[in-house]
BASE-748267 format. One record per residue: chain; x, y, z of N, C-alpha, C in turn; residue in three letters. Coordinates in pm, 1 decimal, decimal comma. Layout:
<rs>
<c->A&neast->X&nnorth->Y&nup->Z&caeast->X&canorth->Y&caup->Z&ceast->X&cnorth->Y&cup->Z&r->ALA>
...
</rs>
This chain:
<rs>
<c->A&neast->-8766,0&nnorth->-4776,2&nup->-4647,9&caeast->-8752,9&canorth->-4915,3&caup->-4679,8&ceast->-8832,2&cnorth->-4871,2&cup->-4797,5&r->UNK>
<c->A&neast->-8812,7&nnorth->-4954,7&nup->-4871,0&caeast->-8888,2&canorth->-4976,3&caup->-5029,3&ceast->-9022,7&cnorth->-5058,4&cup->-5001,3&r->UNK>
<c->A&neast->-9111,8&nnorth->-5072,6&nup->-5113,1&caeast->-9222,3&canorth->-5087,1&caup->-5104,2&ceast->-9181,6&cnorth->-5212,5&cup->-5188,1&r->UNK>
<c->A&neast->-9257,4&nnorth->-5365,6&nup->-5129,6&caeast->-9226,6&canorth->-5460,4&caup->-5241,7&ceast->-9341,6&cnorth->-5497,4&cup->-5301,9&r->UNK>
<c->A&neast->-9290,3&nnorth->-5514,8&nup->-5464,7&caeast->-9414,1&canorth->-5550,0&caup->-5533,4&ceast->-9429,3&cnorth->-5677,4&cup->-5595,8&r->UNK>
<c->A&neast->-9594,5&nnorth->-5699,7&nup->-5636,4&caeast->-9594,9&canorth->-5824,6&caup->-5657,8&ceast->-9556,6&cnorth->-5860,5&cup->-5763,6&r->UNK>
<c->A&neast->-9509,8&nnorth->-5945,4&nup->-5849,8&caeast->-9462,7&canorth->-5972,0&caup->-5972,4&ceast->-9537,3&cnorth->-6117,7&cup->-6035,1&r->UNK>
<c->A&neast->-9657,9&nnorth->-6155,4&nup->-5953,7&caeast->-9731,7&canorth->-6261,3&caup->-6045,6&ceast->-9891,5&cnorth->-6238,3&cup->-6040,5&r->UNK>
<c->A&neast->-9974,9&nnorth->-6206,7&nup->-6083,4&caeast->-10130,2&canorth->-6236,2&caup->-6076,0&ceast->-10155,0&cnorth->-6326,9&cup->-5939,0&r->UNK>
<c->A&neast->-10256,5&nnorth->-6299,7&nup->-5884,8&caeast->-10261,1&canorth->-6357,1&caup->-5798,0&ceast->-10327,1&cnorth->-6513,1&cup->-5797,5&r->UNK>
<c->A&neast->-10341,6&nnorth->-6580,2&nup->-5918,4&caeast->-10426,6&canorth->-6686,3&caup->-5952,4&ceast->-10260,1&cnorth->-6788,8&cup->-6000,2&r->UNK>
<c->A&neast->-10143,7&nnorth->-6702,4&nup->-6042,5&caeast->-10054,9&canorth->-6788,9&caup->-6057,3&ceast->-9981,3&cnorth->-6783,1&cup->-5959,9&r->UNK>
<c->A&neast->-9967,1&nnorth->-6719,5&nup->-5854,2&caeast->-9885,1&canorth->-6730,3&caup->-5693,9&ceast->-9966,9&cnorth->-6835,6&cup->-5670,5&r->UNK>
<c->A&neast->-10074,5&nnorth->-6853,8&nup->-5659,4&caeast->-10152,9&canorth->-6966,6&caup->-5551,4&ceast->-10100,9&cnorth->-7079,6&cup->-5624,6&r->UNK>
<c->A&neast->-10104,5&nnorth->-7080,9&nup->-5803,6&caeast->-10080,6&canorth->-7218,8&caup->-5856,0&ceast->-9964,0&cnorth->-7303,6&cup->-5818,1&r->UNK>
<c->A&neast->-9858,2&nnorth->-7201,3&nup->-5826,8&caeast->-9697,4&canorth->-7214,9&caup->-5798,3&ceast->-9724,4&cnorth->-7259,5&cup->-5680,9&r->UNK>
<c->A&neast->-9758,3&nnorth->-7163,0&nup->-5543,1&caeast->-9733,1&canorth->-7158,3&caup->-5442,7&ceast->-9798,0&cnorth->-7308,3&cup->-5374,9&r->UNK>
<c->A&neast->-9915,1&nnorth->-7413,2&nup->-5459,0&caeast->-9975,9&canorth->-7521,1&caup->-5431,1&ceast->-9911,6&cnorth->-7607,5&cup->-5480,4&r->UNK>
<c->A&neast->-9833,6&nnorth->-7580,2&nup->-5591,6&caeast->-9729,5&canorth->-7680,1&caup->-5652,3&ceast->-9614,1&cnorth->-7700,1&cup->-5563,7&r->UNK>
<c->A&neast->-9560,3&nnorth->-7650,4&nup->-5552,2&caeast->-9450,6&canorth->-7617,1&caup->-5448,6&ceast->-9491,6&cnorth->-7704,0&cup->-5351,1&r->UNK>
<c->A&neast->-9548,6&nnorth->-7692,5&nup->-5233,7&caeast->-9642,8&canorth->-7687,6&caup->-5101,1&ceast->-9655,4&cnorth->-7871,0&cup->-5149,7&r->UNK>
<c->A&neast->-9723,4&nnorth->-7899,0&nup->-5214,9&caeast->-9740,1&canorth->-8068,1&caup->-5271,4&ceast->-9619,1&cnorth->-8144,2&cup->-5292,2&r->UNK>
<c->A&neast->-9541,8&nnorth->-8080,4&nup->-5391,0&caeast->-9446,1&canorth->-8169,9&caup->-5433,9&ceast->-9290,1&cnorth->-8155,3&cup->-5397,2&r->UNK>
<c->A&neast->-9267,0&nnorth->-8075,4&nup->-5268,8&caeast->-9151,6&canorth->-8046,9&caup->-5202,7&ceast->-9161,5&cnorth->-8035,2&cup->-5098,4&r->UNK>
<c->A&neast->-9261,7&nnorth->-7969,2&nup->-5048,3&caeast->-9270,4&canorth->-7906,3&caup->-4873,9&ceast->-9328,9&cnorth->-7954,2&cup->-4795,0&r->UNK>
<c->A&neast->-9486,1&nnorth->-8039,0&nup->-4823,4&caeast->-9600,2&canorth->-8104,1&caup->-4731,6&ceast->-9480,5&cnorth->-8223,0&cup->-4687,1&r->UNK>
<c->A&neast->-9434,9&nnorth->-8320,5&nup->-4744,0&caeast->-9335,0&canorth->-8418,3&caup->-4666,8&ceast->-9302,3&cnorth->-8390,6&cup->-4578,0&r->UNK>
<c->A&neast->-9198,2&nnorth->-8250,0&nup->-4581,0&caeast->-9109,0&canorth->-8252,3&caup->-4467,5&ceast->-9175,0&cnorth->-8147,9&cup->-4301,0&r->UNK>
<c->A&neast->-9263,5&nnorth->-8073,0&nup->-4356,9&caeast->-9324,4&canorth->-8016,5&caup->-4269,6&ceast->-9443,7&cnorth->-8058,0&cup->-4184,3&r->UNK>
<c->A&neast->-9532,9&nnorth->-8152,9&nup->-4256,8&caeast->-9691,8&canorth->-8216,8&caup->-4207,4&ceast->-9676,9&cnorth->-8259,2&cup->-4086,7&r->UNK>
<c->A&neast->-9543,9&nnorth->-8343,0&nup->-4060,0&caeast->-9580,4&canorth->-8434,3&caup->-3913,4&ceast->-9541,1&cnorth->-8338,1&cup->-3790,5&r->UNK>
<c->A&neast->-9602,1&nnorth->-8334,3&nup->-3683,3&caeast->-9593,3&canorth->-8243,1&caup->-3569,6&ceast->-9617,6&cnorth->-8128,9&cup->-3581,6&r->UNK>
<c->A&neast->-9648,5&nnorth->-8038,7&nup->-3685,7&caeast->-9691,0&canorth->-7916,3&caup->-3721,9&ceast->-9822,1&cnorth->-7900,6&cup->-3798,0&r->UNK>
<c->A&neast->-9921,7&nnorth->-7991,1&nup->-3758,1&caeast->-10057,2&canorth->-7960,6&caup->-3788,9&ceast->-10079,3&cnorth->-7800,0&cup->-3724,9&r->UNK>
<c->A&neast->-10173,4&nnorth->-7707,4&nup->-3803,4&caeast->-10215,1&canorth->-7567,6&caup->-3782,9&ceast->-10131,3&cnorth->-7455,8&cup->-3749,5&r->UNK>
<c->A&neast->-10006,7&nnorth->-7493,5&nup->-3796,6&caeast->-9871,6&canorth->-7395,0&caup->-3814,9&ceast->-9909,8&cnorth->-7347,0&cup->-3965,0&r->UNK>
<c->A&neast->-9834,5&nnorth->-7203,6&nup->-3975,5&caeast->-9820,8&canorth->-7184,3&caup->-4142,1&ceast->-9705,2&cnorth->-7183,3&cup->-4213,8&r->UNK>
<c->A&neast->-9683,2&nnorth->-7198,4&nup->-4292,1&caeast->-9594,1&canorth->-7216,1&caup->-4427,7&ceast->-9587,2&cnorth->-7100,5&cup->-4501,5&r->UNK>
<c->A&neast->-9479,9&nnorth->-7009,1&nup->-4503,2&caeast->-9478,6&canorth->-6901,4&caup->-4595,8&ceast->-9350,6&cnorth->-6948,7&cup->-4684,8&r->UNK>
<c->A&neast->-9438,7&nnorth->-6973,4&nup->-4815,8&caeast->-9336,5&canorth->-7007,4&caup->-4926,0&ceast->-9285,7&cnorth->-6918,5&cup->-5002,0&r->UNK>
<c->A&neast->-9126,2&nnorth->-6894,1&nup->-5038,3&caeast->-9110,8&canorth->-6802,8&caup->-5184,3&ceast->-9149,6&cnorth->-6851,3&cup->-5298,5&r->UNK>
<c->A&neast->-9218,8&nnorth->-6861,1&nup->-5368,7&caeast->-9291,6&canorth->-6924,1&caup->-5522,6&ceast->-9163,0&cnorth->-6898,9&cup->-5625,8&r->UNK>
<c->A&neast->-9072,3&nnorth->-6842,4&nup->-5593,8&caeast->-8942,8&canorth->-6853,5&caup->-5670,6&ceast->-8841,9&cnorth->-6918,9&cup->-5663,0&r->UNK>
<c->A&neast->-8800,5&nnorth->-6917,5&nup->-5551,5&caeast->-8662,3&canorth->-6991,6&caup->-5469,3&ceast->-8710,5&cnorth->-7182,2&cup->-5387,6&r->UNK>
<c->A&neast->-8852,5&nnorth->-7155,4&nup->-5362,3&caeast->-8903,8&canorth->-7278,9&caup->-5276,2&ceast->-8869,5&cnorth->-7283,4&cup->-5161,0&r->UNK>
<c->A&neast->-8830,1&nnorth->-7142,1&nup->-5133,4&caeast->-8736,0&canorth->-7159,6&caup->-5011,1&ceast->-8878,6&cnorth->-7091,2&cup->-4896,1&r->UNK>
<c->A&neast->-8903,6&nnorth->-7168,1&nup->-4743,7&caeast->-9018,7&canorth->-7205,2&caup->-4685,0&ceast->-8955,1&cnorth->-7141,8&cup->-4527,8&r->UNK>
<c->A&neast->-9068,6&nnorth->-7124,9&nup->-4447,4&caeast->-9059,8&canorth->-7104,9&caup->-4310,6&ceast->-9177,5&cnorth->-7170,8&cup->-4241,2&r->UNK>
<c->A&neast->-9194,9&nnorth->-7220,4&nup->-4162,2&caeast->-9290,1&canorth->-7278,8&caup->-4090,5&ceast->-9258,9&cnorth->-7172,2&cup->-3899,4&r->UNK>
<c->A&neast->-9440,1&nnorth->-7117,3&nup->-3919,6&caeast->-9420,3&canorth->-7069,9&caup->-3749,1&ceast->-9580,3&cnorth->-7078,0&cup->-3741,8&r->UNK>
<c->A&neast->-9605,1&nnorth->-7042,4&nup->-3598,5&caeast->-9726,3&canorth->-7020,5&caup->-3528,5&ceast->-9858,5&cnorth->-6927,3&cup->-3623,9&r->UNK>
<c->A&neast->-9742,6&nnorth->-6830,2&nup->-3681,6&caeast->-9841,3&canorth->-6720,5&caup->-3718,5&ceast->-9740,5&cnorth->-6677,1&cup->-3857,6&r->UNK>
<c->A&neast->-9902,7&nnorth->-6617,5&nup->-3973,5&caeast->-9801,7&canorth->-6573,2&caup->-4080,6&ceast->-9732,6&cnorth->-6439,2&cup->-4074,1&r->UNK>
<c->A&neast->-9741,0&nnorth->-6353,9&nup->-3996,8&caeast->-9634,4&canorth->-6241,1&caup->-3984,8&ceast->-9519,3&cnorth->-6333,2&cup->-3921,1&r->UNK>
<c->A&neast->-9482,0&nnorth->-6385,6&nup->-3846,9&caeast->-9329,6&canorth->-6462,8&caup->-3798,9&ceast->-9297,7&cnorth->-6542,2&cup->-3933,8&r->UNK>
<c->A&neast->-9402,0&nnorth->-6636,7&nup->-3979,4&caeast->-9372,9&canorth->-6707,3&caup->-4119,6&ceast->-9291,2&cnorth->-6615,2&cup->-4220,2&r->UNK>
<c->A&neast->-9358,3&nnorth->-6491,1&nup->-4212,5&caeast->-9345,7&canorth->-6430,7&caup->-4350,9&ceast->-9213,0&cnorth->-6343,9&cup->-4306,9&r->UNK>
<c->A&neast->-9152,7&nnorth->-6305,0&nup->-4155,8&caeast->-9050,5&canorth->-6252,8&caup->-4139,1&ceast->-8912,5&cnorth->-6270,7&cup->-4177,5&r->UNK>
<c->A&neast->-8957,4&nnorth->-6403,7&nup->-4090,5&caeast->-8851,2&canorth->-6495,7&caup->-4108,3&ceast->-8774,3&cnorth->-6547,6&cup->-4254,3&r->UNK>
<c->A&neast->-8910,7&nnorth->-6584,3&nup->-4367,3&caeast->-8846,6&canorth->-6573,5&caup->-4478,7&ceast->-8799,8&cnorth->-6431,9&cup->-4531,7&r->UNK>
<c->A&neast->-8860,9&nnorth->-6344,2&nup->-4542,9&caeast->-8816,8&canorth->-6224,2&caup->-4545,7&ceast->-8678,7&cnorth->-6194,5&cup->-4543,3&r->UNK>
<c->A&neast->-8644,1&nnorth->-6215,4&nup->-4380,6&caeast->-8487,5&canorth->-6197,0&caup->-4362,3&ceast->-8365,5&cnorth->-6250,9&cup->-4470,7&r->UNK>
<c->A&neast->-8455,2&nnorth->-6420,0&nup->-4462,5&caeast->-8333,8&canorth->-6477,7&caup->-4591,9&ceast->-8362,1&cnorth->-6449,2&cup->-4741,2&r->UNK>
<c->A&neast->-8484,2&nnorth->-6399,8&nup->-4737,2&caeast->-8495,4&canorth->-6396,2&caup->-4925,9&ceast->-8592,0&cnorth->-6237,1&cup->-4914,9&r->UNK>
<c->A&neast->-8545,1&nnorth->-6140,7&nup->-4903,8&caeast->-8567,9&canorth->-6001,2&caup->-4908,0&ceast->-8662,0&cnorth->-5967,9&cup->-5015,7&r->UNK>
<c->A&neast->-8657,2&nnorth->-5996,6&nup->-5127,1&caeast->-8743,6&canorth->-5998,5&caup->-5248,7&ceast->-8828,5&cnorth->-6146,5&cup->-5249,7&r->UNK>
<c->A&neast->-8871,4&nnorth->-6204,2&nup->-5179,6&caeast->-8936,4&canorth->-6340,8&caup->-5180,7&ceast->-9130,4&cnorth->-6270,3&cup->-5230,2&r->UNK>
<c->A&neast->-9117,9&nnorth->-6327,9&nup->-5281,5&caeast->-9298,8&canorth->-6349,0&caup->-5342,4&ceast->-9330,9&cnorth->-6498,2&cup->-5281,2&r->UNK>
<c->A&neast->-9414,7&nnorth->-6452,0&nup->-5150,4&caeast->-9476,5&canorth->-6527,1&caup->-5086,7&ceast->-9622,5&cnorth->-6549,6&cup->-5097,7&r->UNK>
<c->A&neast->-9620,6&nnorth->-6692,2&nup->-5077,2&caeast->-9802,3&canorth->-6765,3&caup->-5030,5&ceast->-9781,4&cnorth->-6865,2&cup->-4941,0&r->UNK>
<c->A&neast->-9890,4&nnorth->-6839,1&nup->-4839,4&caeast->-9890,3&canorth->-6896,9&caup->-4744,6&ceast->-10005,1&cnorth->-7022,3&cup->-4754,3&r->UNK>
<c->A&neast->-9997,3&nnorth->-7109,5&nup->-4683,7&caeast->-10079,8&canorth->-7224,5&caup->-4624,7&ceast->-10069,3&cnorth->-7295,5&cup->-4466,0&r->UNK>
<c->A&neast->-10190,3&nnorth->-7292,4&nup->-4428,1&caeast->-10203,5&canorth->-7352,1&caup->-4299,6&ceast->-10201,9&cnorth->-7534,9&cup->-4297,5&r->UNK>
<c->A&neast->-10111,4&nnorth->-7575,0&nup->-4244,0&caeast->-10091,0&canorth->-7707,6&caup->-4260,6&ceast->-10185,5&cnorth->-7794,0&cup->-4181,6&r->UNK>
<c->A&neast->-10242,2&nnorth->-7866,0&nup->-4271,2&caeast->-10381,8&canorth->-7984,5&caup->-4231,4&ceast->-10459,9&cnorth->-7882,4&cup->-4317,0&r->UNK>
<c->A&neast->-10482,2&nnorth->-7766,9&nup->-4337,7&caeast->-10640,4&canorth->-7694,4&caup->-4335,4&ceast->-10584,6&cnorth->-7643,9&cup->-4515,2&r->UNK>
<c->A&neast->-10754,9&nnorth->-7611,9&nup->-4582,1&caeast->-10721,2&canorth->-7583,6&caup->-4709,3&ceast->-10687,8&cnorth->-7440,2&cup->-4715,1&r->UNK>
<c->A&neast->-10689,6&nnorth->-7359,1&nup->-4623,0&caeast->-10671,4&canorth->-7215,2&caup->-4620,3&ceast->-10590,6&cnorth->-7169,5&cup->-4516,8&r->UNK>
<c->A&neast->-10561,7&nnorth->-7044,3&nup->-4497,6&caeast->-10477,6&canorth->-6950,0&caup->-4438,0&ceast->-10591,0&cnorth->-6957,3&cup->-4303,4&r->UNK>
<c->A&neast->-10691,7&nnorth->-6865,6&nup->-4334,7&caeast->-10792,4&canorth->-6794,4&caup->-4253,9&ceast->-10919,7&cnorth->-6877,0&cup->-4248,2&r->UNK>
<c->A&neast->-11008,6&nnorth->-6884,2&nup->-4147,3&caeast->-11126,2&canorth->-6925,4&caup->-4128,7&ceast->-11211,3&cnorth->-6804,5&cup->-4143,8&r->UNK>
<c->A&neast->-11309,3&nnorth->-6807,8&nup->-4243,8&caeast->-11429,6&canorth->-6635,8&caup->-4222,1&ceast->-11579,6&cnorth->-6711,7&cup->-4171,6&r->UNK>
<c->A&neast->-11644,8&nnorth->-6634,1&nup->-4103,7&caeast->-11781,0&canorth->-6701,4&caup->-4066,4&ceast->-11729,6&cnorth->-6742,0&cup->-3920,1&r->UNK>
<c->A&neast->-11865,6&nnorth->-6750,3&nup->-3854,4&caeast->-11901,5&canorth->-6828,7&caup->-3698,7&ceast->-11898,6&cnorth->-7009,6&cup->-3790,7&r->UNK>
<c->A&neast->-11845,9&nnorth->-7065,9&nup->-3731,9&caeast->-11877,9&canorth->-7214,1&caup->-3732,2&ceast->-11878,1&cnorth->-7307,8&cup->-3594,5&r->UNK>
<c->A&neast->-12016,4&nnorth->-7324,1&nup->-3551,2&caeast->-12039,1&canorth->-7341,4&caup->-3412,2&ceast->-12081,4&cnorth->-7474,5&cup->-3443,5&r->UNK>
<c->A&neast->-12130,0&nnorth->-7532,4&nup->-3323,8&caeast->-12228,3&canorth->-7641,8&caup->-3315,0&ceast->-12352,6&cnorth->-7611,5&cup->-3338,8&r->UNK>
<c->A&neast->-12446,6&nnorth->-7687,6&nup->-3343,3&caeast->-12593,7&canorth->-7674,7&caup->-3295,4&ceast->-12607,7&cnorth->-7603,8&cup->-3159,1&r->UNK>
<c->A&neast->-12708,2&nnorth->-7477,4&nup->-3162,6&caeast->-12792,3&canorth->-7453,0&caup->-3045,3&ceast->-12790,8&cnorth->-7588,9&cup->-2945,2&r->UNK>
<c->A&neast->-12766,2&nnorth->-7533,5&nup->-2829,8&caeast->-12855,0&canorth->-7648,9&caup->-2716,0&ceast->-12904,7&cnorth->-7607,5&cup->-2618,1&r->UNK>
<c->A&neast->-13070,3&nnorth->-7659,9&nup->-2626,3&caeast->-13145,2&canorth->-7641,9&caup->-2570,8&ceast->-13144,8&cnorth->-7631,8&cup->-2414,7&r->UNK>
</rs>
């Protein structure tokens, strides 16, 4: 099994992924898919939607083995959330 190499700096990967999502993909996937993950090949514009990053990535890589993949969670700013997020303590 060969090791896949990133061909773009992180900033360019993110910029191209965001542009593709906003201009071509968002209107296709947002209805009825809130919270799901979109894996996007930034070179072809191909994408896959799944409940988690691994499944979305695997599906995309089956079709495009050399994909340069960027992820977004539908309806959210980021794919993952870091830190604790809760309500104020109840006494």
